[in-house]
C-alpha positions as CSV (number, residue, x, y, z in Angstrom):
1,X,47.6,-27.4,4.8
2,X,49.7,-24.5,5.7
3,X,48.4,-22.5,2.7
4,X,44.9,-23.4,3.6
5,X,45.3,-22.0,7.2
6,X,46.9,-18.8,5.7
7,X,44.0,-18.3,3.4
8,X,41.5,-18.7,6.3
9,X,43.5,-16.3,8.5
10,X,43.5,-13.7,5.5
11,X,39.7,-14.1,5.1
12,X,39.2,-13.4,8.9
13,X,41.5,-10.5,8.7
14,X,39.9,-9.0,5.6
15,X,37.6,-6.1,6.5
16,X,33.8,-7.1,6.1
17,X,31.4,-4.6,4.5
18,X,29.6,-2.4,6.9
19,X,26.5,-2.3,4.6
20,X,25.0,-5.0,2.5
21,X,23.3,-2.4,0.1
22,X,24.2,1.2,-0.3
23,X,21.6,3.5,-2.3
24,X,23.7,6.4,-3.5
25,X,22.7,9.7,-5.0
26,X,19.0,9.5,-5.1
27,X,16.5,12.2,-4.1
28,X,15.0,10.9,-0.9
29,X,11.4,11.9,0.0
30,X,10.7,10.7,3.6
31,X,7.7,12.7,4.9
32,X,7.9,11.3,8.5
33,X,11.5,12.6,8.8
34,X,10.9,15.7,6.7
35,X,13.6,14.9,4.3
36,X,13.3,16.1,0.7
37,X,16.7,16.1,-0.9
38,X,19.8,14.2,-1.9
39,X,20.7,11.5,0.5
40,X,22.6,8.1,0.7
41,X,20.9,5.2,2.3
42,X,22.8,2.2,3.8
43,X,21.1,-1.1,4.4
44,X,22.4,-4.0,6.6
45,X,20.6,-7.2,7.7
46,X,17.3,-6.0,6.3
47,X,17.2,-2.6,8.1
48,X,18.2,0.9,7.5
49,X,21.5,1.7,9.3
50,X,22.5,5.0,7.9
51,X,20.9,8.0,6.1
52,X,23.5,10.8,5.2
53,X,24.4,13.2,2.4
54,X,27.5,11.2,1.5
55,X,28.3,7.6,2.6
56,X,31.4,5.9,1.2
57,X,30.9,3.2,-1.4
58,X,33.9,1.4,-0.1
59,X,31.8,0.3,3.0
60,X,29.3,-1.5,0.9
61,X,29.0,-5.0,-0.5
62,X,26.8,-3.6,-3.3
63,X,26.4,0.1,-4.3
64,X,23.6,1.4,-6.6
65,X,23.8,4.7,-8.3
66,X,20.4,6.3,-8.2
67,X,21.2,9.7,-9.6
68,X,18.2,11.2,-11.1
69,X,15.7,8.9,-9.3
70,X,13.4,9.4,-6.2
71,X,13.8,7.2,-3.3
72,X,10.8,6.7,-0.8
73,X,9.7,4.5,1.8
74,X,8.0,1.3,0.4
75,X,4.5,2.2,-0.7
76,X,1.6,1.4,1.7
77,X,-1.7,0.5,-0.1
78,X,-4.4,0.2,2.6
79,X,-7.3,-1.0,0.2
80,X,-6.7,-4.0,-1.8
81,X,-8.4,-7.6,-2.3
82,X,-6.0,-10.4,-2.3
83,X,-7.9,-13.4,-0.9
84,X,-7.3,-15.4,-3.9
85,X,-7.4,-19.0,-4.5
86,X,-10.5,-20.3,-2.9
87,X,-12.3,-20.9,-6.2
88,X,-15.4,-19.0,-5.1
89,X,-16.9,-17.3,-8.1
90,X,-17.8,-13.7,-8.4
91,X,-16.5,-12.8,-4.9
92,X,-13.6,-10.9,-3.4
93,X,-13.0,-13.9,-1.2
94,X,-12.2,-15.7,-4.3
95,X,-11.9,-15.1,-8.0
96,X,-12.1,-11.4,-7.9
97,X,-9.0,-11.1,-5.7
98,X,-5.4,-11.3,-6.9
99,X,-2.3,-12.8,-5.4
100,X,-0.4,-9.9,-3.9
101,X,3.2,-10.6,-5.1
102,X,2.2,-10.4,-8.8
103,X,1.1,-6.7,-8.3
104,X,2.8,-5.1,-5.5
105,X,6.7,-4.9,-6.1
106,X,6.3,-3.8,-9.7
107,X,4.6,-0.7,-8.4
108,X,6.9,0.0,-5.6
109,X,4.4,-1.4,-2.9
110,X,5.7,-3.4,0.0
111,X,2.7,-3.4,2.4
112,X,-1.0,-3.9,1.5
113,X,-4.1,-4.1,3.7
114,X,-6.7,-6.4,2.4
115,X,-10.0,-4.5,3.0
116,X,-12.5,-7.0,4.3
117,X,-12.2,-9.8,1.8
118,X,-12.4,-12.1,4.8
119,X,-14.5,-12.1,8.1
120,X,-14.0,-13.9,11.3
121,X,-15.1,-17.2,9.9
122,X,-12.6,-17.4,7.0
123,X,-9.7,-15.3,8.0
124,X,-7.6,-18.3,9.3
125,X,-8.0,-19.7,5.7
126,X,-7.0,-16.3,4.3
127,X,-3.9,-16.3,6.5
128,X,-2.9,-19.8,5.5
129,X,-3.7,-19.5,1.9
130,X,-2.3,-16.0,1.3
131,X,-0.7,-14.0,4.1
132,X,1.7,-16.8,5.2
133,X,2.9,-17.5,1.7
134,X,3.4,-13.9,0.4
135,X,6.7,-11.9,0.3
136,X,4.6,-8.7,0.3
137,X,3.6,-7.7,3.8
138,X,-0.2,-8.4,3.8
139,X,-2.2,-7.1,6.7
140,X,-6.0,-7.2,6.9
141,X,-9.3,-5.5,7.9
142,X,-11.9,-8.0,9.0
143,X,-15.3,-7.8,7.4
144,X,-18.2,-7.5,9.8
145,X,-19.7,-10.2,7.7
146,X,-18.4,-13.5,9.2
147,X,-17.9,-15.0,5.7
148,X,-16.6,-11.9,4.3
149,X,-17.0,-10.4,0.7
150,X,-18.9,-13.4,-0.8
151,X,-21.2,-11.2,-2.8
152,X,-25.0,-11.3,-3.0
153,X,-26.9,-12.4,-0.1
154,X,-23.8,-13.3,1.8
155,X,-22.9,-9.7,2.2
156,X,-26.5,-8.6,3.2
157,X,-26.8,-11.3,5.9
158,X,-27.2,-9.3,9.1
159,X,-27.3,-12.6,11.1
160,X,-23.7,-13.1,10.2
161,X,-22.6,-9.7,11.5
162,X,-21.2,-10.5,14.9
163,X,-19.3,-7.7,16.5
164,X,-18.0,-9.9,19.4
165,X,-16.8,-12.8,17.1
166,X,-15.2,-10.2,14.8
167,X,-13.4,-8.5,17.5
168,X,-12.1,-11.7,19.1
169,X,-10.6,-12.8,15.9
170,X,-9.0,-9.4,15.4
171,X,-7.5,-9.5,18.8
172,X,-6.3,-13.1,18.3
173,X,-4.3,-12.0,15.2
174,X,-3.6,-8.4,16.4
175,X,-0.2,-8.6,14.6
176,X,-2.0,-8.9,11.3
177,X,-5.5,-7.3,11.7
178,X,-5.5,-3.5,11.6
179,X,-9.2,-2.7,11.2
180,X,-12.8,-3.7,10.7
181,X,-14.6,-3.2,7.4
182,X,-18.3,-2.9,6.2
183,X,-18.9,-2.8,2.4
184,X,-21.7,-3.2,-0.2
185,X,-24.6,-3.1,2.3
186,X,-27.8,-2.4,0.5
187,X,-30.6,-2.3,3.1
188,X,-32.0,1.2,4.2
189,X,-30.8,0.8,7.8
190,X,-27.6,1.3,9.7
191,X,-27.1,-2.2,11.0
192,X,-23.8,-3.1,9.1
193,X,-22.3,0.2,10.1
194,X,-23.3,0.2,13.7
195,X,-22.1,-3.5,14.1
196,X,-18.8,-2.7,12.4
197,X,-18.3,0.3,14.8
198,X,-19.1,-1.9,17.7
199,X,-16.5,-4.5,16.6
200,X,-14.0,-1.6,16.1
201,X,-14.8,-0.5,19.8
202,X,-14.3,-3.9,21.2
203,X,-11.1,-4.5,19.4
204,X,-9.6,-1.0,19.7
205,X,-9.4,-0.7,15.8
206,X,-10.5,1.7,13.2
207,X,-13.4,1.0,11.0
208,X,-13.4,1.4,7.0
209,X,-16.7,2.0,5.4
210,X,-17.6,1.3,1.9
211,X,-21.1,2.7,2.1
212,X,-22.7,0.5,-0.6
213,X,-26.0,1.9,-1.7
214,X,-26.6,5.5,-1.1
215,X,-30.2,5.7,0.2
216,X,-32.3,8.6,1.7
217,X,-33.1,6.6,4.7
218,X,-29.3,6.5,5.7
219,X,-27.9,9.6,4.4
220,X,-24.2,9.8,3.7
221,X,-23.9,13.1,5.7
222,X,-25.1,11.3,8.9
223,X,-22.3,8.5,8.1
224,X,-19.4,11.0,8.4
225,X,-21.0,13.6,10.7
226,X,-22.5,11.3,13.3
227,X,-21.7,7.5,13.0
228,X,-18.0,7.4,12.1
229,X,-15.6,8.0,15.0
230,X,-12.4,10.0,14.9
231,X,-9.9,7.8,13.1
232,X,-12.5,5.8,11.3
233,X,-12.2,5.7,7.5
234,X,-14.6,6.4,4.6
235,X,-13.2,4.9,1.4
236,X,-14.1,5.6,-2.2
237,X,-13.9,9.5,-1.5
238,X,-14.4,10.5,-5.1
239,X,-17.2,8.0,-6.0
240,X,-19.8,9.7,-8.3
241,X,-22.5,9.0,-5.7
242,X,-20.8,11.1,-2.8
243,X,-22.8,14.3,-2.4
244,X,-19.6,16.3,-2.7
245,X,-20.3,19.5,-4.8
246,X,-23.2,22.0,-4.9
247,X,-24.6,23.5,-8.1
248,X,-21.7,25.9,-8.4
249,X,-19.1,23.2,-8.1
250,X,-18.0,24.0,-4.7
251,X,-17.1,21.3,-2.1
252,X,-20.0,21.0,0.4
253,X,-19.2,22.3,3.9
254,X,-20.2,19.2,5.7
255,X,-17.1,17.3,4.3
256,X,-14.7,19.8,5.8
257,X,-16.7,19.5,9.2
258,X,-16.4,15.8,8.9
259,X,-12.6,16.1,8.5
260,X,-12.5,18.4,11.4
261,X,-14.1,15.7,13.5
262,X,-11.2,13.4,12.6
263,X,-13.0,11.2,10.1
264,X,-10.5,10.0,7.4
265,X,-11.1,10.0,3.7
266,X,-9.3,7.2,1.7
267,X,-9.2,7.4,-2.1
268,X,-10.0,3.7,-2.9
269,X,-10.0,4.1,-6.7
270,X,-11.3,0.7,-7.7
271,X,-13.3,-0.1,-10.8
272,X,-16.2,2.1,-10.0
273,X,-15.2,4.7,-7.3
274,X,-13.2,7.5,-8.8
275,X,-14.2,10.1,-11.3
276,X,-12.3,13.2,-12.3
277,X,-15.4,15.5,-12.2
278,X,-15.3,14.9,-8.3
279,X,-11.6,14.7,-7.7
280,X,-10.4,17.7,-9.7
281,X,-12.6,20.4,-8.0
282,X,-12.1,18.6,-4.6
283,X,-8.2,19.0,-5.0
284,X,-8.6,22.5,-6.2
285,X,-10.5,23.5,-3.1
286,X,-8.2,21.7,-0.7
287,X,-10.2,18.5,-0.1
288,X,-7.5,15.8,-0.9
289,X,-7.7,12.3,0.3
290,X,-5.9,11.4,3.5
291,X,-4.6,8.3,2.0
292,X,-4.2,7.1,-1.6
293,X,-5.2,3.5,-2.3
294,X,-6.0,1.4,-5.2
295,X,-9.0,-1.0,-4.3
296,X,-6.9,-3.6,-6.2
297,X,-8.8,-6.5,-7.6
298,X,-9.3,-8.4,-11.1
299,X,-11.6,-5.7,-12.5
300,X,-9.9,-2.5,-11.4
301,X,-6.5,-3.4,-12.4
302,X,-7.6,-4.1,-16.0
303,X,-9.7,-0.9,-16.2
304,X,-8.9,2.7,-15.3
305,X,-7.1,2.1,-12.1
306,X,-4.1,0.1,-13.3
307,X,-1.8,0.1,-10.1
308,X,-0.7,2.1,-7.3
309,X,1.7,4.3,-9.2
310,X,-1.1,5.1,-11.9
311,X,-3.4,6.3,-9.0
312,X,-0.5,8.4,-7.6
313,X,0.2,9.9,-11.0
314,X,-3.3,11.0,-11.4
315,X,-3.1,12.9,-8.1
316,X,0.2,14.5,-9.4
317,X,-1.3,15.5,-12.6
318,X,-4.4,17.0,-10.8
319,X,-2.0,19.3,-9.0
320,X,-1.1,17.5,-5.7
321,X,2.7,18.2,-5.0
322,X,5.0,15.2,-5.3
323,X,5.9,15.3,-1.6
324,X,2.2,15.1,-0.7
325,X,1.6,12.3,-3.0
326,X,4.3,10.3,-1.4
327,X,3.1,11.3,2.2
328,X,-0.4,9.9,1.4
329,X,1.1,6.7,0.0
330,X,3.6,5.9,2.9
331,X,3.7,7.5,6.2
332,X,0.0,8.7,6.3
333,X,-1.4,5.2,5.7
334,X,0.9,3.7,8.2
335,X,-0.4,6.2,10.7
336,X,-4.0,5.5,9.8
337,X,-3.6,1.8,10.4
338,X,-1.6,2.4,13.5
339,X,1.6,0.7,12.2
340,X,3.9,3.6,12.8
341,X,7.0,1.3,12.3
342,X,6.2,1.4,8.5
343,X,6.1,4.1,5.9
344,X,9.5,5.8,6.7
345,X,13.2,5.2,6.3
346,X,14.5,6.1,9.8
347,X,17.6,4.4,11.0
348,X,16.5,1.1,12.5
349,X,13.4,0.8,10.4
350,X,12.8,-2.3,8.2
351,X,14.4,-1.6,4.7
352,X,11.2,-1.4,2.7
353,X,12.1,1.0,-0.2
354,X,10.7,2.2,-3.5
355,X,13.0,3.7,-6.1
356,X,10.9,5.8,-8.6
357,X,11.5,7.4,-11.9
358,X,9.4,10.6,-12.5
359,X,9.0,10.5,-16.3
360,X,8.1,13.6,-18.3
361,X,6.2,13.4,-21.5
362,X,2.5,13.0,-22.8
363,X,0.4,10.5,-20.9
364,X,-3.3,9.6,-20.4
365,X,-5.0,8.6,-17.4
366,X,-8.6,7.1,-17.1
367,X,-11.2,7.3,-14.5
368,X,-13.8,4.7,-13.8
369,X,-16.4,6.2,-16.3
370,X,-13.7,6.1,-19.1
371,X,-12.9,9.8,-19.0
372,X,-9.4,10.8,-19.8
373,X,-7.0,13.3,-18.0
374,X,-4.2,14.3,-20.2
375,X,-0.9,14.6,-18.1
376,X,2.8,15.3,-18.5
377,X,4.3,13.3,-15.5
378,X,4.2,9.8,-14.7
379,X,5.8,7.7,-11.8
380,X,7.4,4.5,-12.6
381,X,9.0,1.9,-10.4
382,X,12.7,1.3,-11.1
383,X,13.4,-0.8,-7.9
384,X,11.6,-2.2,-5.0
385,X,13.4,-3.4,-2.0
386,X,11.6,-5.6,0.6
387,X,13.3,-6.2,4.0
388,X,16.7,-5.2,2.4
389,X,16.3,-7.5,-0.6
390,X,15.9,-6.3,-4.1
391,X,12.5,-7.8,-5.3
392,X,11.9,-5.7,-8.4
393,X,14.4,-4.2,-10.8
394,X,12.9,-2.9,-14.0
395,X,15.8,-1.9,-16.0
396,X,18.6,-4.1,-14.3
397,X,20.3,-1.2,-12.1
398,X,21.7,-3.9,-9.9
399,X,23.2,-5.9,-12.8
400,X,26.3,-6.1,-14.8
401,X,26.3,-6.0,-18.5
402,X,26.4,-9.5,-19.9
403,X,29.3,-9.0,-22.2
404,X,31.5,-7.8,-19.3
405,X,31.1,-11.0,-17.4
406,X,33.0,-14.1,-17.7
407,X,32.3,-16.1,-20.8
408,X,30.5,-18.9,-18.9
409,X,28.8,-16.7,-16.3
410,X,26.3,-18.2,-14.0
411,X,23.8,-16.6,-11.6
412,X,24.5,-13.1,-10.6
413,X,23.9,-11.5,-7.1
414,X,24.4,-12.1,-3.5
415,X,21.8,-13.3,-1.1
416,X,22.7,-10.5,1.4
417,X,21.1,-7.9,-1.0
418,X,19.4,-9.8,-3.8
419,X,16.0,-11.3,-3.3
420,X,15.4,-12.3,-6.9
421,X,17.8,-15.2,-7.4
422,X,16.2,-18.4,-6.3
423,X,13.7,-16.7,-4.0
424,X,14.3,-15.5,-0.5
425,X,16.1,-17.9,1.9
426,X,13.6,-17.0,4.7
427,X,10.0,-15.4,4.7
428,X,9.9,-11.5,5.3
429,X,8.8,-10.6,8.6
430,X,5.3,-8.9,9.1
């Protein structure tokens, strides 16, 4: 008994680690805090507790050497479709969506915004079916169509476009709903756009527009110069149908005028909404996207889009500086959806972190028409940390070599930093 008491006293007296996890020697790019250089980052209880040029490894339960790698805030993808599992065929509120956790962490993404897959009628089901079960932080834009993106006649049903009901649902779940969406509308009038904007006004939220069919009766120029409000978002910026270039290949002046009005332009790659012949001249003429996003769904991920890092790598190889690529994939989208607690690694912030390897070599990138861009740089996710837990580890940076472990070794890791052993003990906070 005496020996046991002495053991307990020794345990109490032993110094406890100040940090659960220490990321050491990496090149931090944190645009909000204007950091672009070598920094150590300490994590405790799921939050950033220190950022400094040199933090002692002796203070950490687990230290990772990230020399030669880039450390960024967890990526924020504001255009995805993740309302999966309903069994609805040919619909983004069904079989065209993907479950988020299978596609986010492996690309450094810790936060996604589902862009209108659900509307006010089926958002509670989306919340129960996907949002509440995901380890990824899943936020949402509500479709102005009450039944969401059900395809075909459902998305053209103006009788189901109810601004008041949409706004009420958005306000009921204001911790999750960050915007209103209209998409795929094909009629030659402004009903879908006008009602989405009215819902946005009632709920105090931005509106994202996928313009659907480009028709002379409702010109795109009028959308961005008159209809959209400052802070509203046009997605699919480099879609082939967007009137972007004149006959000499110059970006049309109205686009710069729309940006001066405060209209935001989201990349929204998707399976059909990004072509190099629009993006390349636009970037050369200083018309970049405000935000980089994937439009992730079953078709896009298996075609030219691939994933968030593939889209970011395209921007990099088209000439956008790395710091700007990171800005438009972290802090800027967090600002656009008015979630300024995300997208940065300030002391006190939730420890959502991406550790990226910038690989050099010969790579190919494909647009939605199957045209190839040759590039010499490619981003790859080495580690992803969600709320202080390692949830993706490509090359085992957090692990010990097997032949240095005891002969009969068992599960490795510690739940204070390791989110991969047996799952997380508690659901991440939104």
